[in-house]
C-alpha positions as CSV (number, residue, x, y, z in Angstrom):
1,M,3.7,-61.2,-50.1
2,T,6.8,-61.4,-47.9
3,V,9.0,-64.4,-47.4
4,Q,7.8,-64.7,-43.8
5,A,4.1,-64.6,-44.9
6,A,4.6,-67.5,-47.2
7,A,6.4,-69.5,-44.7
8,D,3.6,-68.8,-42.2
9,D,1.1,-70.4,-44.7
10,H,3.1,-73.5,-45.0
11,A,3.5,-73.9,-41.4
12,L,-0.1,-73.0,-40.7
13,A,-1.3,-75.7,-43.1
14,A,0.9,-78.4,-41.4
15,D,-0.1,-77.2,-37.9
16,L,-3.9,-77.2,-38.7
17,A,-3.7,-80.6,-40.5
18,A,-1.9,-82.1,-37.5
19,A,-4.1,-80.7,-34.9
20,A,-7.3,-81.8,-36.7
21,G,-5.7,-85.2,-36.8
22,R,-5.1,-85.2,-33.0
23,L,-8.8,-84.3,-32.6
24,L,-9.8,-87.1,-34.7
25,L,-7.7,-89.6,-32.7
26,D,-9.4,-88.3,-29.6
27,V,-12.9,-88.9,-31.4
28,R,-11.9,-92.5,-32.0
29,D,-10.9,-93.0,-28.3
30,E,-14.2,-91.3,-27.3
31,Q,-16.7,-92.9,-29.6
32,G,-15.3,-96.3,-30.0
33,F,-16.1,-98.3,-33.0
34,A,-19.5,-99.9,-32.2
35,D,-21.5,-97.3,-34.2
36,A,-19.6,-96.6,-37.5
37,R,-22.0,-94.0,-38.7
38,A,-21.9,-92.0,-35.6
39,L,-18.1,-92.1,-35.5
40,K,-17.8,-91.1,-39.2
41,D,-20.2,-88.1,-38.7
42,T,-18.6,-87.0,-35.4
43,G,-15.2,-87.2,-36.8
44,D,-16.1,-85.4,-40.0
45,L,-17.8,-82.5,-38.2
46,R,-15.5,-82.0,-35.3
47,A,-12.6,-81.6,-37.6
48,H,-14.5,-79.5,-39.9
49,E,-15.6,-77.1,-37.3
50,Y,-12.1,-77.0,-35.9
51,L,-10.5,-76.1,-39.2
52,M,-13.1,-73.5,-40.1
53,A,-12.9,-71.9,-36.6
54,A,-9.1,-71.8,-36.9
55,L,-8.9,-70.4,-40.4
56,A,-11.6,-67.8,-39.5
57,E,-9.3,-66.7,-36.7
58,R,-5.9,-66.8,-38.3
59,C,-6.9,-66.0,-41.9
60,P,-10.2,-63.8,-41.7
61,G,-10.1,-62.5,-45.2
62,D,-9.6,-65.9,-46.8
63,A,-12.3,-68.0,-48.4
64,V,-12.7,-71.8,-47.5
65,L,-13.9,-74.9,-49.4
66,S,-14.4,-77.6,-47.2
67,E,-16.1,-81.1,-47.9
68,E,-18.3,-80.7,-44.9
69,G,-19.2,-77.0,-45.7
70,R,-21.5,-78.0,-48.6
71,A,-25.3,-77.4,-48.4
72,S,-25.8,-81.0,-49.0
73,V,-24.4,-81.9,-45.6
74,A,-26.5,-79.5,-43.7
75,G,-28.4,-82.2,-41.9
76,K,-25.3,-84.0,-40.5
77,R,-24.7,-83.8,-36.8
78,A,-21.8,-84.7,-34.6
79,G,-22.2,-86.6,-31.4
80,G,-23.4,-84.3,-28.6
81,D,-23.7,-81.4,-30.9
82,D,-27.1,-80.1,-32.6
83,R,-25.5,-77.3,-34.6
84,A,-25.5,-77.4,-38.3
85,P,-22.1,-77.7,-40.0
86,T,-20.5,-74.3,-40.6
87,R,-21.0,-73.3,-44.3
88,N,-18.4,-72.6,-46.9
89,A,-17.9,-69.2,-48.4
90,S,-20.4,-68.7,-51.3
91,D,-19.3,-69.8,-54.7
92,A,-19.3,-66.1,-55.7
93,E,-17.0,-65.2,-52.9
94,R,-14.7,-68.2,-53.4
95,R,-14.5,-67.6,-57.1
96,T,-13.3,-64.1,-56.6
97,A,-11.0,-64.4,-53.4
98,D,-7.4,-64.0,-53.8
99,R,-6.8,-66.8,-51.2
100,V,-8.9,-70.0,-50.9
101,W,-8.2,-72.8,-48.3
102,I,-9.2,-76.1,-49.8
103,V,-9.8,-78.8,-47.0
104,D,-11.0,-82.3,-46.4
105,P,-11.4,-82.5,-42.5
106,L,-11.4,-86.4,-42.8
107,D,-10.3,-88.1,-46.0
108,G,-11.3,-91.9,-45.7
109,T,-14.2,-92.0,-43.3
110,R,-14.6,-95.7,-44.1
111,E,-11.0,-96.4,-42.8
112,F,-11.4,-94.0,-39.9
113,S,-14.3,-95.9,-38.7
114,E,-12.5,-99.3,-38.9
115,E,-10.5,-100.2,-35.8
116,G,-6.7,-100.5,-36.5
117,R,-6.7,-98.9,-39.9
118,R,-4.2,-96.2,-40.4
119,D,-4.9,-95.2,-44.1
120,W,-7.0,-92.1,-43.5
121,A,-5.9,-88.5,-43.6
122,V,-6.6,-84.8,-43.1
123,H,-6.0,-82.4,-46.1
124,V,-5.3,-78.6,-45.9
125,A,-4.2,-76.7,-48.9
126,L,-4.1,-73.0,-50.0
127,W,-4.8,-71.8,-53.3
128,R,-3.6,-68.2,-54.3
129,R,-4.8,-66.1,-57.3
130,D,-1.8,-65.1,-59.7
131,P,-1.4,-61.5,-60.9
132,S,-2.6,-62.7,-64.2
133,G,-6.0,-63.8,-62.8
134,G,-5.4,-67.5,-62.8
135,G,-4.2,-69.3,-59.7
136,R,-2.4,-72.3,-58.3
137,L,-1.9,-74.4,-55.0
138,V,0.9,-72.6,-52.9
139,A,0.8,-74.6,-49.7
140,G,-0.4,-77.9,-48.4
141,A,-0.2,-80.5,-45.8
142,V,-1.5,-84.0,-45.4
143,A,-1.6,-85.5,-41.9
144,L,-1.8,-89.2,-41.4
145,P,-2.6,-89.2,-37.7
146,A,-2.8,-92.8,-36.9
147,Q,0.7,-93.1,-38.6
148,G,2.2,-90.1,-36.7
149,L,3.1,-88.4,-39.8
150,T,2.5,-85.1,-41.6
151,L,3.7,-84.5,-45.3
152,R,3.9,-80.7,-46.0
153,T,5.2,-78.2,-48.3
154,D,7.9,-75.7,-47.4
155,A,8.6,-72.1,-48.1
156,T,11.8,-73.2,-50.0
157,G,9.6,-74.8,-52.6
158,G,10.3,-78.4,-51.4
159,A,8.5,-80.6,-49.1
160,S,9.0,-82.3,-45.8
161,L,8.0,-85.3,-43.7
162,V,7.3,-84.6,-40.1
163,R,7.4,-87.6,-37.8
164,V,6.0,-87.6,-34.1
165,D,6.7,-90.9,-32.3
166,P,3.8,-92.3,-30.3
167,G,4.2,-91.4,-26.6
168,E,6.4,-88.3,-27.1
169,P,5.2,-84.9,-26.1
170,D,3.0,-83.3,-28.5
171,P,5.1,-80.5,-30.4
172,V,2.1,-78.1,-30.5
173,T,0.6,-78.6,-27.1
174,A,3.6,-79.2,-25.1
175,G,4.6,-75.6,-25.4
176,K,8.0,-73.9,-25.5
177,D,9.4,-75.7,-22.5
178,A,9.1,-79.1,-24.1
179,S,12.5,-81.1,-24.3
180,R,14.1,-81.5,-27.7
181,K,13.3,-85.2,-27.6
182,G,9.6,-84.2,-27.8
183,Q,10.0,-82.3,-31.0
184,P,9.1,-83.7,-34.3
185,R,11.7,-85.2,-36.5
186,E,11.7,-83.5,-39.9
187,V,13.3,-84.6,-43.1
188,P,13.3,-83.5,-46.7
189,L,10.6,-85.4,-48.8
190,H,11.4,-86.4,-52.3
191,A,9.4,-88.8,-54.5
192,P,11.4,-92.0,-54.9
193,A,12.0,-93.5,-58.3
194,P,10.5,-97.0,-58.9
195,D,12.6,-100.2,-59.1
196,A,13.5,-101.0,-62.5
197,G,11.0,-103.2,-64.3
198,K,8.5,-102.9,-61.5
199,L,5.5,-100.5,-60.9
200,R,3.2,-100.6,-57.8
201,I,-0.2,-98.7,-58.3
202,A,-2.2,-97.7,-55.4
203,V,-5.9,-98.6,-55.9
204,S,-9.2,-98.5,-53.9
205,R,-9.7,-101.1,-51.3
206,T,-13.3,-101.7,-52.2
207,R,-13.7,-100.9,-55.9
208,P,-10.6,-101.0,-57.9
209,P,-11.6,-100.0,-61.4
210,D,-11.4,-102.4,-64.2
211,F,-9.5,-99.8,-66.4
212,L,-6.5,-100.2,-63.9
213,R,-6.4,-104.0,-64.5
214,Q,-6.4,-103.2,-68.3
215,L,-3.7,-100.7,-67.7
216,A,-1.6,-103.2,-65.8
217,D,-2.0,-105.6,-68.7
218,R,-0.8,-103.0,-71.3
219,I,2.3,-101.8,-69.5
220,D,5.5,-103.7,-70.2
221,L,6.5,-103.8,-66.6
222,D,5.8,-106.1,-63.6
223,V,2.8,-104.2,-62.2
224,E,1.2,-104.8,-58.8
225,L,-2.1,-103.3,-57.7
226,V,-1.9,-102.2,-54.0
227,P,-5.2,-101.6,-52.1
228,I,-5.1,-98.5,-49.9
229,G,-7.7,-96.5,-48.3
230,S,-8.0,-92.7,-48.7
231,A,-6.9,-90.6,-51.7
232,G,-4.6,-88.8,-49.2
233,A,-3.2,-92.0,-48.0
234,K,-2.6,-93.3,-51.6
235,I,-0.7,-90.2,-52.5
236,S,1.2,-90.1,-49.4
237,A,2.2,-93.9,-50.0
238,V,3.6,-92.8,-53.4
239,L,5.8,-90.0,-51.7
240,L,6.9,-92.4,-49.0
241,G,8.0,-95.1,-51.4
242,E,5.4,-97.6,-50.3
243,V,3.9,-97.7,-53.9
244,D,5.1,-96.1,-57.2
245,A,1.9,-94.5,-58.7
246,Y,-1.8,-93.4,-58.0
247,V,-4.1,-93.5,-61.0
248,H,-7.7,-92.5,-60.3
249,A,-10.5,-91.9,-62.7
250,G,-13.7,-92.7,-60.8
251,G,-14.7,-89.2,-59.7
252,Q,-13.4,-87.0,-56.9
253,Y,-13.6,-83.3,-55.8
254,E,-11.0,-80.6,-55.3
255,W,-10.8,-81.3,-51.5
256,D,-9.9,-85.0,-52.3
257,S,-6.6,-84.1,-54.0
258,A,-5.6,-80.4,-53.5
259,A,-3.3,-80.9,-50.4
260,P,-1.8,-84.3,-51.5
261,A,-1.1,-82.7,-55.0
262,A,0.5,-79.6,-53.5
263,V,2.9,-81.8,-51.6
264,A,3.4,-84.2,-54.3
265,L,4.5,-81.3,-56.7
266,A,6.7,-79.9,-54.1
267,A,8.3,-83.3,-53.5
268,G,9.3,-83.5,-57.3
269,A,6.5,-85.9,-58.3
270,H,4.4,-85.8,-61.5
271,A,0.8,-84.8,-60.7
272,S,-1.8,-84.2,-63.4
273,R,-5.1,-85.3,-65.0
274,V,-5.0,-88.7,-66.4
275,D,-4.6,-87.1,-69.9
276,G,-1.7,-85.2,-68.8
277,A,-3.4,-81.9,-68.4
278,P,-2.7,-79.7,-65.4
279,L,-4.7,-80.0,-62.3
280,E,-6.7,-76.9,-61.6
281,Y,-8.3,-75.8,-58.4
282,N,-10.8,-73.2,-57.3
283,R,-13.1,-73.8,-60.2
284,E,-16.7,-73.0,-60.4
285,D,-17.5,-76.7,-60.4
286,P,-15.3,-78.3,-57.7
287,R,-15.5,-81.8,-59.2
288,L,-12.1,-83.1,-60.3
289,P,-12.8,-86.5,-61.5
290,D,-9.3,-88.0,-62.2
291,I,-5.6,-87.6,-61.3
292,L,-2.2,-89.3,-61.7
293,V,0.5,-89.1,-59.2
294,C,3.9,-90.8,-59.7
295,H,7.6,-90.2,-60.1
296,P,8.4,-88.3,-63.2
297,V,10.2,-91.2,-64.8
298,S,7.0,-93.3,-64.8
299,A,4.8,-90.6,-66.1
300,P,5.2,-91.2,-69.9
301,T,4.6,-94.9,-69.6
302,L,1.5,-94.4,-67.5
303,L,0.0,-91.6,-69.7
304,T,0.7,-93.7,-72.7
305,G,-1.1,-96.8,-71.1
306,I,-3.9,-94.6,-69.9
307,R,-4.4,-93.2,-73.4
308,D,-4.6,-96.8,-74.8
309,V,-7.3,-97.7,-72.4
310,R,-9.1,-94.4,-72.6
311,G,-12.3,-95.9,-74.0
312,A,-12.7,-97.7,-70.6
313,L,-12.7,-94.6,-68.6
314,P,-15.9,-92.9,-67.3
315,D,-17.1,-89.8,-69.2
């Protein structure tokens, strides 16, 4: 693969995540918040169909694994659209593909459907097979549309934060003649270290697991549990310095963490299973039930604490 092709993958992930995010903001404006279920379904499926079509056009030989492309969501419908959701590549095709895009068109449907909430995201990640037959995440982007932010990987091996101020010209749709003022402000993204003696851990807004309270009690630090919405928003909060760690052991799927994990690793963060094992993607079973993301300096303390309360974790 050429350097330019790799750079294009990073740029494509960021462009698609940001564009799907703009679409979702439009859905919010169009639908309003009176019917939460309709808003969730419409947002999920319009973003899904946009990403599936864009990837089919831009990367026709690649497989796609999307949360909304599963057989179990075949009956879901977007507002004003009677079509069934576009299906993912078959498991056999995906498992033998050299390149697989792992996407969550709308991470945090609950938050998306609540007026004023900004902690929801769009995930776009690329997994690529290695010559050895294994594979790894090679590009990823997390858009936080309601915050005007996209966190993305770079071809240099690092990560960047792209910010578009509300009211400025959109950098994609404004075209080549847009003024410099309308271009996104992009800065390198590095996972910040926690303050000495303190640790802020992102937890679920609605169901923070009891094992995290036990973990907080076992760690010899001043621990604060911070409720945040979607998984992508939580991991982004770690990378933006709003919290210091994200620990989850309540069940997830590959699309919940692939893009955020790709960006976190590129930004120099620690990202692993809660037992310290590497995160693996494009597996036969897409369930990936637990994850730890933090600054590397915090990883030994958290992994030791998690091991001590391991009996409280779900099987």
